C-alpha positions as CSV (number, residue, x, y, z in Angstrom):
1,L,98.7,151.1,82.1
2,F,102.1,152.7,82.5
3,V,104.4,151.1,85.0
4,E,107.8,152.3,86.2
5,I,110.0,151.2,89.1
6,Q,112.5,153.3,91.1
7,N,114.2,151.9,94.1
8,D,111.6,150.3,96.4
9,Y,108.6,151.8,94.7
10,C,106.4,151.0,91.7
11,Y,104.5,153.9,90.0
12,I,101.4,152.9,88.0
13,G,99.5,155.4,85.8
14,A,96.1,154.7,84.4
15,L,92.6,156.2,83.9
16,G,91.9,158.5,86.8
17,G,95.5,159.1,88.0
18,F,98.4,157.2,89.3
19,G,99.3,155.1,92.4
20,V,102.5,154.5,94.3
21,Y,103.2,151.0,95.6
22,D,105.8,149.8,98.2
23,I,107.4,146.8,96.5
24,A,110.0,146.3,99.3
25,E,107.3,145.7,101.9
26,D,105.6,142.9,99.9
27,P,106.8,142.2,96.3
28,I,103.9,139.8,95.6
29,K,101.1,142.1,96.7
30,P,102.6,145.5,97.4
31,P,100.5,148.0,99.4
32,Q,99.5,151.2,97.8
33,I,101.0,154.0,99.8
34,A,99.9,157.0,97.8
35,S,97.7,158.0,94.9
36,C,96.9,161.0,92.8
37,S,93.4,161.2,91.6
38,E,92.6,163.1,88.4
39,P,89.0,162.5,87.5
40,F,88.3,162.2,83.8
41,Q,92.0,162.2,83.0
42,F,94.3,159.5,81.8
43,C,97.9,159.3,83.0
44,H,99.4,158.8,79.5
45,G,102.9,158.2,80.7
46,L,105.1,158.6,83.8
47,K,108.7,158.4,84.6
48,P,110.5,158.8,88.0
49,F,113.9,160.4,88.1
50,G,115.5,161.2,91.4
51,D,113.1,163.2,93.5
52,Y,110.6,163.8,90.7
53,L,107.9,161.9,88.9
54,Y,107.2,163.3,85.4
55,T,103.7,162.6,84.2
56,A,101.7,163.2,81.0
57,W,97.9,163.6,81.0
58,N,95.5,163.5,78.1
59,Y,94.0,166.9,77.6
60,D,96.1,168.4,80.4
61,G,99.7,168.7,79.3
62,F,102.3,167.3,81.7
63,R,103.0,167.6,85.4
64,I,106.0,167.1,87.6
65,Y,105.5,165.8,91.1
66,D,108.0,165.9,94.0
67,I,108.4,162.3,95.2
68,S,111.2,162.9,97.7
69,N,108.6,161.3,100.1
70,P,106.9,158.6,97.9
71,S,104.1,158.3,100.4
72,Y,103.1,161.9,99.7
73,P,103.6,163.1,96.0
74,I,103.3,166.9,95.8
75,L,102.5,168.7,92.5
76,H,105.6,170.7,91.7
77,T,104.9,172.0,88.2
78,H,102.1,171.9,85.7
79,V,102.8,172.7,82.0
80,R,99.8,173.2,79.6
81,F,100.1,173.3,75.9
82,P,98.6,176.0,73.6
83,E,95.2,175.5,72.1
84,P,93.5,174.0,70.1
85,T,94.4,171.0,72.2
86,D,96.2,170.0,75.4
87,N,96.1,166.4,74.3
88,V,99.2,164.3,74.8
89,G,99.6,161.5,72.2
90,G,103.0,160.3,73.4
91,F,105.4,161.0,76.2
92,W,109.1,160.0,76.6
93,I,111.8,161.0,78.9
94,V,115.3,160.1,77.8
95,N,117.0,161.3,80.9
96,E,116.6,163.9,83.6
97,A,117.3,166.7,81.1
98,L,115.0,166.1,78.1
99,C,111.3,165.3,77.7
100,Y,109.6,164.5,74.3
101,I,105.9,165.0,74.0
102,I,103.6,164.4,71.0
103,Q,100.8,166.9,70.7
104,P,98.5,165.3,68.2
105,Y,95.9,167.0,66.0
106,D,93.2,165.2,64.2
107,I,93.4,166.3,60.6
108,K,89.6,166.2,60.4
109,D,89.1,168.6,63.3
110,Y,92.2,170.7,62.7
111,P,93.2,170.5,59.0
112,E,95.6,173.4,59.2
113,Q,97.6,171.7,62.0
114,S,100.0,168.8,62.0
115,P,101.1,166.7,65.0
116,V,104.2,168.1,66.7
117,L,106.9,166.7,68.8
118,I,107.6,169.1,71.6
119,V,111.1,168.9,73.2
120,N,111.4,170.3,76.7
121,S,114.4,170.9,78.8
122,L,114.0,169.5,82.3
123,T,117.2,170.8,83.8
124,D,115.1,173.0,86.1
125,P,112.0,171.0,87.1
126,A,110.3,174.1,88.4
127,N,110.5,175.7,85.0
128,P,110.5,173.2,82.1
129,E,111.5,175.0,79.0
130,E,110.3,174.2,75.5
131,I,113.4,174.1,73.4
132,S,112.0,173.0,70.0
133,R,109.0,171.8,68.1
134,I,109.2,169.3,65.2
135,D,106.3,168.8,62.8
136,L,105.5,165.2,62.2
137,P,104.8,164.0,58.7
138,I,101.6,162.1,59.3
139,D,97.9,163.0,59.5
140,Y,97.3,162.0,63.1
141,A,99.7,161.1,65.9
142,F,98.6,159.1,68.9
143,F,101.7,157.1,69.5
144,S,101.5,154.4,72.2
145,R,105.2,153.3,72.0
146,G,108.5,155.0,71.3
147,E,112.2,154.4,71.8
148,V,115.2,156.6,71.4
149,D,117.9,155.0,69.4
150,G,120.9,157.3,69.2
151,N,119.7,160.5,67.5
152,D,116.4,159.0,66.4
153,L,113.1,158.7,68.1
154,I,111.2,155.7,66.6
155,L,107.4,155.9,67.2
156,G,104.7,153.4,66.7
157,D,100.9,153.9,67.1
158,H,97.9,151.7,67.6
159,N,97.1,151.8,63.9
160,G,100.4,150.3,62.8
161,Q,102.0,153.6,61.7
162,I,105.7,154.0,62.3
163,C,107.5,157.3,62.3
164,K,111.2,158.0,62.7
165,V,112.2,161.4,64.0
166,D,115.8,162.8,63.7
167,L,116.6,164.4,67.0
168,S,120.0,165.7,66.1
């Protein structure tokens, strides 16, 4: 599960999509006021900023939803990654201007590929722009946690691997 709160709303992403909950109406058992269903997809991360909800999906890149009306999220932009995979192995938004996405490759399936950190500018949510790619020095990248510390992105995965990426 991925949980984020903005103002009076809680956004929860999981297998099959994400839901929007009104925590002002009832903080103990908030009613779900909207949902986005994506069968066979896993919402691998989400982050609300202003009128937009940024989401990452396994095997489907990332999407930006207009949440100016949280009861009715509208798909604003869909960004797919180049083949051989659209898989998202990690997703972090530092601020409204930058998005970091891990595109993993399994070394057994794609021995010529290494995982990459894709840096996108979000200054224009209608047209996110890839501004750089950084090869990661590991065999497989499926990072479940990450934190930005100054100019470093510290990543940790479910196998106990840790990777530090210089973002400067």
